[in-house]
C-alpha positions as CSV (number, residue, x, y, z in Angstrom):
1,M,144.9,-143.1,80.2
2,N,145.2,-139.4,81.0
3,F,147.6,-138.1,83.6
4,K,147.2,-134.5,82.7
5,N,147.9,-132.3,85.8
6,K,149.0,-135.3,87.8
7,V,152.4,-135.5,89.5
8,A,154.3,-138.7,89.8
9,I,157.6,-139.9,91.4
10,V,159.4,-142.8,89.8
11,T,162.3,-144.3,91.8
12,G,165.0,-146.0,89.9
13,G,163.8,-143.9,87.0
14,A,167.0,-143.4,85.2
15,S,167.2,-146.8,83.5
16,G,165.4,-150.2,82.9
17,F,161.8,-150.5,84.0
18,G,161.9,-147.2,85.8
19,A,162.9,-145.2,82.6
20,A,160.1,-146.8,80.7
21,I,157.6,-146.0,83.5
22,A,158.8,-142.4,83.5
23,R,158.4,-142.2,79.8
24,Q,154.9,-143.7,79.8
25,L,153.6,-141.5,82.6
26,S,155.1,-138.4,81.0
27,K,153.7,-139.3,77.6
28,S,150.3,-139.5,79.2
29,G,150.6,-136.0,80.6
30,A,152.1,-136.4,84.1
31,N,154.8,-134.3,85.6
32,V,157.5,-136.7,86.6
33,M,160.2,-136.6,89.3
34,V,162.9,-139.1,88.3
35,A,164.7,-140.3,91.4
36,D,167.9,-142.4,91.1
37,L,171.3,-143.1,92.7
38,N,172.7,-142.4,89.2
39,A,172.5,-138.6,89.2
40,E,173.8,-138.3,85.6
41,G,171.4,-140.9,84.4
42,G,168.5,-139.1,86.1
43,Q,169.5,-135.8,84.5
44,S,169.7,-137.4,81.0
45,M,166.2,-138.9,81.5
46,V,164.8,-135.5,82.4
47,A,166.4,-133.9,79.4
48,E,164.7,-136.6,77.2
49,L,161.3,-136.0,78.8
50,V,161.6,-132.2,78.6
51,A,162.7,-132.4,75.0
52,S,159.4,-134.3,74.3
53,G,157.4,-131.4,75.8
54,A,156.9,-132.8,79.3
55,Q,157.6,-131.4,82.7
56,A,160.2,-133.3,84.6
57,D,162.9,-133.0,87.2
58,S,165.4,-135.4,88.9
59,V,166.8,-135.9,92.3
60,L,169.6,-138.0,93.7
61,C,168.0,-140.5,96.1
62,D,169.0,-143.5,98.1
63,V,165.5,-144.9,98.7
64,A,166.6,-146.8,101.8
65,L,167.4,-143.6,103.7
66,E,164.7,-141.5,105.3
67,K,166.5,-138.2,104.6
68,D,166.7,-139.0,100.9
69,Y,163.2,-140.3,100.6
70,R,161.8,-137.3,102.4
71,K,163.9,-134.9,100.4
72,M,162.6,-136.4,97.2
73,V,159.0,-136.0,98.3
74,D,159.6,-132.4,99.6
75,L,161.3,-131.4,96.4
76,T,158.4,-132.8,94.3
77,L,155.8,-130.9,96.4
78,S,157.9,-127.7,96.3
79,K,158.2,-127.9,92.5
80,W,154.6,-128.8,91.6
81,G,152.6,-128.2,94.7
82,T,151.0,-131.7,94.8
83,L,151.7,-135.4,94.5
84,D,149.4,-138.0,93.1
85,I,151.4,-141.1,92.2
86,V,154.5,-142.8,93.6
87,V,156.1,-145.7,91.8
88,N,158.5,-147.6,94.0
89,N,160.6,-149.2,91.3
90,A,164.1,-148.9,92.6
91,G,165.4,-152.3,93.6
92,T,168.4,-154.6,93.6
93,T,169.3,-158.3,93.8
94,H,172.1,-160.6,94.8
95,R,173.6,-162.6,91.9
96,N,171.8,-165.9,91.2
97,K,173.6,-168.5,93.3
98,P,172.9,-171.0,96.1
99,A,171.2,-169.5,99.1
100,L,174.1,-170.4,101.5
101,Q,176.6,-168.6,99.3
102,V,174.8,-165.2,99.6
103,T,176.8,-163.1,102.0
104,E,175.4,-161.1,104.9
105,D,176.4,-157.9,103.1
106,E,174.5,-159.0,100.0
107,F,171.5,-160.0,102.1
108,D,171.4,-156.7,103.9
109,R,171.7,-154.7,100.7
110,V,168.8,-156.5,99.1
111,Y,166.5,-156.1,102.0
112,R,167.6,-152.5,102.7
113,V,166.8,-151.4,99.1
114,N,163.8,-153.6,98.4
115,L,162.0,-153.3,101.7
116,K,163.3,-150.3,103.7
117,S,162.2,-148.2,100.7
118,I,158.6,-149.4,101.1
119,Y,158.8,-148.5,104.8
120,W,160.0,-145.0,104.0
121,S,157.5,-144.6,101.2
122,A,154.7,-145.4,103.8
123,Q,156.2,-143.0,106.3
124,C,156.9,-140.1,103.9
125,V,154.0,-140.4,101.4
126,I,151.0,-142.0,103.0
127,P,150.4,-139.2,105.6
128,Y,150.3,-136.7,102.7
129,F,148.0,-138.8,100.7
130,V,145.7,-139.4,103.7
131,D,145.5,-135.6,104.3
132,Q,144.5,-134.9,100.7
133,G,142.1,-137.9,100.6
134,R,143.6,-139.6,97.6
135,G,146.8,-141.0,96.1
136,V,148.2,-144.0,94.3
137,I,151.3,-146.1,95.1
138,V,152.5,-148.8,92.7
139,N,155.3,-151.1,93.9
140,V,157.5,-153.0,91.4
141,A,157.8,-156.5,92.9
142,S,158.6,-159.7,91.0
143,T,157.1,-163.0,89.9
144,T,159.7,-164.6,92.2
145,G,157.8,-163.2,95.1
146,V,155.0,-165.5,94.1
147,R,157.0,-168.4,92.7
148,P,160.6,-168.4,93.9
149,G,163.2,-168.8,91.3
150,P,166.2,-171.1,91.5
151,G,169.3,-169.3,93.0
152,L,167.3,-166.2,94.0
153,T,165.9,-167.4,97.4
154,W,166.8,-164.3,99.4
155,Y,165.8,-161.9,96.7
156,S,162.5,-163.8,96.2
157,G,161.9,-163.4,99.9
158,S,162.2,-159.6,99.7
159,K,159.8,-159.4,96.9
160,A,157.3,-161.8,98.6
161,A,157.4,-159.4,101.6
162,M,156.9,-156.4,99.2
163,I,153.8,-158.1,97.8
164,N,152.4,-158.8,101.3
165,L,153.1,-155.2,102.4
166,T,151.3,-153.9,99.3
167,K,148.2,-155.9,100.3
168,G,148.4,-155.0,103.9
169,L,148.9,-151.2,103.3
170,A,146.1,-151.3,100.6
171,L,143.7,-152.8,103.2
172,E,144.7,-150.4,106.0
173,F,144.4,-147.2,103.9
174,A,141.6,-148.0,101.5
175,R,139.0,-146.0,103.5
176,S,141.4,-143.0,103.4
177,G,141.1,-142.9,99.6
178,L,144.4,-144.5,98.8
179,R,145.1,-147.2,96.2
180,I,148.2,-149.3,96.7
181,N,149.0,-152.0,94.1
182,A,152.0,-153.9,92.7
183,V,153.3,-155.3,89.4
184,N,155.3,-158.6,89.3
185,P,157.6,-158.7,86.3
186,M,159.3,-161.8,85.1
187,I,163.0,-161.5,84.3
188,G,163.5,-158.6,81.9
189,E,166.0,-157.1,79.6
190,T,167.5,-154.7,82.1
191,P,171.1,-154.0,83.4
192,M,170.5,-156.6,86.2
193,M,169.7,-159.4,83.7
194,A,173.1,-161.2,84.1
195,D,172.7,-161.1,87.9
196,F,169.3,-162.7,87.7
197,M,170.6,-165.4,85.4
198,G,173.7,-166.0,87.4
199,M,175.7,-166.4,84.3
200,E,176.9,-164.5,81.3
201,D,174.2,-162.8,79.3
202,T,174.5,-164.8,76.0
203,P,171.8,-166.0,73.5
204,A,172.4,-169.6,74.6
205,N,172.0,-168.7,78.3
206,R,168.9,-166.7,77.6
207,E,167.3,-169.7,75.9
208,K,167.5,-171.6,79.2
209,F,165.3,-169.0,80.9
210,L,163.0,-168.4,77.9
211,A,162.0,-172.0,78.2
212,R,160.1,-171.2,81.4
213,I,158.0,-168.5,79.9
214,P,154.9,-169.7,78.0
215,L,154.7,-166.6,75.7
216,G,158.3,-167.2,74.7
217,R,160.0,-163.9,75.5
218,F,161.4,-161.9,78.4
219,T,159.5,-159.1,80.1
220,Q,160.2,-155.9,78.2
221,S,160.3,-152.5,80.0
222,Q,157.3,-151.3,78.1
223,D,155.2,-154.2,79.4
224,V,155.9,-153.1,83.0
225,A,155.3,-149.4,82.2
226,S,152.0,-150.2,80.6
227,A,150.9,-152.2,83.7
228,V,152.1,-149.6,86.1
229,A,150.3,-146.8,84.2
230,F,147.0,-148.8,84.2
231,L,147.1,-149.4,87.9
232,A,148.0,-145.8,88.5
233,S,145.2,-144.5,86.3
234,D,141.6,-143.6,87.0
235,E,140.6,-146.6,84.8
236,A,141.8,-148.7,87.7
237,S,139.9,-146.7,90.4
238,F,138.3,-149.8,91.9
239,L,141.6,-151.8,92.1
240,T,143.6,-151.9,95.3
241,G,145.8,-154.6,96.8
242,V,146.2,-156.0,93.3
243,C,149.6,-157.7,92.6
244,L,149.6,-158.1,88.8
245,D,151.9,-160.7,87.2
246,V,153.6,-159.3,84.1
247,D,155.2,-162.5,83.2
248,G,154.1,-164.0,79.9
249,G,152.3,-166.8,81.8
250,R,155.3,-167.8,84.0
251,N,153.2,-168.1,87.2
252,I,150.3,-170.1,85.7
């Protein structure tokens, strides 16, 4: 996959899946804007990418706010003059627990980050892509959006909506030259792992979750990065509205 002369935005790019995605796109030649609420983490990621010979920059961004999302897009266009790929990776969850114990504040935060970000992505990015007649968006959803996980009902609902929005936007803007896809990771080794499990991250507790995964391991950040890079690449030029499970067989 060759992303030479391509420009990509990766939200939540300072850590976890986002950091791996930023590295993968950068390694394949893309100029990468790392967007994250963790400004120091974003700067560290940029330093790593630049040290490897890539072009990169970072921006502090709350993806649920129009002003931040628009600033991120404007800064990218100002720096590199174009935009080809947007990866909506930034997301959050409530801790794994019974649905009726999730507070209104937790619910609002999950839906604000996971779904309002897709709304602002559409409002801020799609018009630009339509004008240039091309562009790719890849949303990082979840296997729980297809097959809800115990204790993650409200989070699963937000990811199900993201999957549906991916398909709807893909259909609506296909004739404009846009491709809009999603990847659905299984639980992965990220800073939010304990929240997804709803218990301490210990080897014994991990085994309880591994039992659900046919290939016998958790999703690794590179698994997600490779899937995102493929869907963003010219090799996937005939794929749109695809929501690709990256789950070791969990959703079979």
